VEXVEXVEX-820571 format. One line per 3 residues: for each residue x, y, z of N, C-alpha, C. Coordinates in nm, 3 decimals. Layout:
N
X:Y:Z:X:Y:Z:X:Y:Z | ...
***
This chain:
88
8.496:17.622:11.919:8.444:17.488:11.907:8.546:17.390:11.967 | 8.507:17.321:12.073:8.598:17.223:12.133:8.625:17.107:12.038 | 8.747:17.064:12.033:8.781:16.945:11.955:8.894:16.871:12.025
8.900:16.742:11.996:9.002:16.658:12.059:9.051:16.557:11.955 | 9.183:16.542:11.951:9.245:16.441:11.864:9.272:16.317:11.948 | 9.225:16.203:11.898:9.247:16.077:11.969:9.284:15.968:11.868
9.343:15.863:11.920:9.379:15.748:11.839:9.275:15.639:11.859 | 9.230:15.578:11.749:9.130:15.471:11.755:9.191:15.353:11.830 | 9.123:15.312:11.938:9.177:15.208:12.025:9.126:15.068:11.997
9.015:15.054:11.925:8.960:14.921:11.896:9.041:14.851:11.789 | 9.074:14.725:11.811:9.155:14.649:11.717:9.089:14.639:11.579 | 8.956:14.644:11.572:8.886:14.637:11.443:8.857:14.777:11.389
8.905:14.879:11.456:8.877:15.016:11.413:8.733:15.054:11.446 | 8.684:15.158:11.381:8.545:15.201:11.404:8.454:15.125:11.309 | 8.437:14.998:11.338:8.357:14.910:11.254:8.267:14.826:11.343
8.149:14.796:11.296:8.053:14.708:11.363:8.024:14.750:11.508 | 8.059:14.663:11.602:8.024:14.690:11.743:8.082:14.821:11.795 | 8.211:14.849:11.777:8.264:14.977:11.826:8.192:15.098:11.764
8.161:15.090:11.636:8.091:15.201:11.570:7.952:15.220:11.631 | 7.884:15.110:11.660:7.751:15.119:11.719:7.756:15.182:11.859 | 7.855:15.145:11.938:7.867:15.200:12.072:7.902:15.349:12.069
7.991:15.388:11.979:8.029:15.529:11.967:7.911:15.611:11.916 | 7.840:15.558:11.816:7.724:15.630:11.760:7.616:15.649:11.866 | 7.591:15.547:11.946:7.490:15.556:12.051:7.527:15.664:12.153
7.653:15.666:12.192:7.700:15.766:12.289:7.694:15.907:12.229 | 7.733:15.921:12.103:7.731:16.052:12.038:7.588:16.103:12.022 | 7.497:16.014:11.985:7.357:16.053:11.966:7.292:16.094:12.098
7.343:16.043:12.209:7.286:16.074:12.341:7.333:16.210:12.394 | 7.428:16.272:12.329:7.481:16.401:12.376:7.383:16.514:12.346 | 7.387:16.621:12.423:7.294:16.732:12.402:7.330:16.819:12.281
7.443:16.793:12.218:7.486:16.868:12.099:7.528:16.768:11.992 | 7.530:16.814:11.868:7.575:16.728:11.757:7.726:16.713:11.763 | 7.771:16.588:11.763:7.913:16.558:11.768:7.958:16.514:11.629
8.073:16.567:11.586:8.127:16.529:11.456:8.261:16.461:11.475 | 8.296:16.378:11.377:8.424:16.307:11.382:8.482:16.306:11.241 | 8.613:16.316:11.234:8.682:16.314:11.105:8.817:16.245:11.122
8.860:16.176:11.017:8.998:16.129:11.016:9.083:16.253:10.998 | 9.203:16.251:11.052:9.292:16.366:11.042:9.306:16.408:10.896 | 9.272:16.533:10.868:9.280:16.587:10.733:9.158:16.561:10.647
9.059:16.489:10.701:8.940:16.456:10.623:8.820:16.542:10.660 | 8.710:16.520:10.590:8.586:16.592:10.617:8.514:16.529:10.735 | 8.455:16.612:10.822:8.383:16.559:10.938:8.248:16.499:10.899
8.206:16.398:10.975:8.075:16.336:10.958:8.007:16.333:11.095 | 7.877:16.314:11.095:7.801:16.305:11.220:7.840:16.177:11.294 | 7.886:16.193:11.417:7.931:16.077:11.496:7.815:15.994:11.548
7.693:16.045:11.540:7.577:15.972:11.589:7.522:15.872:11.489 | 7.589:15.853:11.377:7.544:15.760:11.273:7.645:15.648:11.256 | 7.599:15.524:11.274:7.686:15.408:11.257:7.740:15.404:11.115
7.654:15.430:11.018:7.697:15.427:10.878:7.807:15.530:10.851 | 7.789:15.651:10.903:7.893:15.754:10.887:8.025:15.710:10.948 | 8.019:15.652:11.066:8.142:15.608:11.133:8.212:15.499:11.053
8.135:15.408:10.996:8.194:15.299:10.920:8.252:15.349:10.788 | 8.192:15.453:10.728:8.245:15.505:10.601:8.374:15.584:10.622 | 8.404:15.622:10.745:8.533:15.687:10.772:8.649:15.592:10.746
8.624:15.464:10.762:8.729:15.362:10.748:8.844:15.391:10.843 | 8.810:15.430:10.966:8.911:15.458:11.068:8.956:15.326:11.130 | 9.080:15.292:11.107:9.136:15.167:11.155:9.207:15.186:11.289
9.240:15.075:11.352:9.316:15.077:11.478:9.442:15.161:11.459 | 9.464:15.256:11.549:9.583:15.339:11.544:9.568:15.467:11.463 | 9.459:15.480:11.387:9.436:15.603:11.311:9.400:15.717:11.405
9.440:15.837:11.369:9.404:15.955:11.448:9.275:16.014:11.392 | 9.182:16.046:11.482:9.057:16.111:11.443:9.041:16.238:11.526 | 8.962:16.330:11.472:8.933:16.455:11.540:8.785:16.457:11.573
8.753:16.475:11.699:8.615:16.479:11.746:8.585:16.622:11.786 | 8.470:16.674:11.740:8.434:16.812:11.769:8.285:16.826:11.790 | 8.247:16.936:11.854:8.106:16.968:11.877:8.097:17.117:11.903
7.976:17.170:11.893:7.955:17.312:11.916:7.827:17.332:11.995 | 7.831:17.426:12.090:7.714:17.458:12.170:7.734:17.426:12.317 | 7.627:17.447:12.394:7.633:17.420:12.538:7.656:17.272:12.563
7.756:17.242:12.640:7.788:17.103:12.671:7.879:17.037:12.569 | 7.933:17.115:12.476:8.016:17.058:12.369:8.142:16.994:12.424 | 8.207:17.058:12.519:8.333:17.004:12.572:8.310:16.868:12.640
8.204:16.858:12.717:8.171:16.732:12.783:8.137:16.624:12.681 | 8.063:16.663:12.577:8.025:16.569:12.472:8.149:16.517:12.399 | 8.240:16.606:12.364:8.362:16.567:12.295:8.444:16.473:12.383
8.457:16.505:12.509:8.533:16.419:12.602:8.472:16.280:12.611 | 8.340:16.271:12.621:8.272:16.142:12.634:8.294:16.055:12.511 | 8.279:16.113:12.393:8.296:16.035:12.270:8.444:16.001:12.249
8.532:16.094:12.280:8.676:16.069:12.264:8.722:15.953:12.352 | 8.669:15.946:12.472:8.707:15.837:12.563:8.669:15.702:12.503 | 8.550:15.694:12.445:8.507:15.568:12.383:8.593:15.532:12.262
8.618:15.630:12.176:8.695:15.604:12.054:8.835:15.554:12.089 | 8.894:15.605:12.194:9.030:15.567:12.229:9.039:15.435:12.307 | 8.924:15.378:12.342:8.919:15.253:12.417:8.901:15.134:12.322
8.955:15.019:12.359:8.933:14.898:12.279:8.794:14.844:12.313 | 8.696:14.879:12.232:8.557:14.843:12.259:8.524:14.700:12.217 | 8.617:14.634:12.155:8.595:14.496:12.111:8.662:14.395:12.203
8.719:14.445:12.312:8.792:14.356:12.405:8.696:14.276:12.490
***
């Protein structure tokens, strides 16, 4: 199962607009993408509510994972968004 550790790049963390953008991108992937704070339980990355309940703040490390055909591409796409300042 491909996974990638990234640092949350948005100054507001995964909240509101950044969470919506990440959830939309995750939901568009051909496989289910999960995200977890380092050491925490994974949640579905395609849900804005799930992303907001992670309480992932700016600078926090998260782990993004997926399984199945296209998982590596899906993980890379979501990881790129999470590590970008989406509120800029």
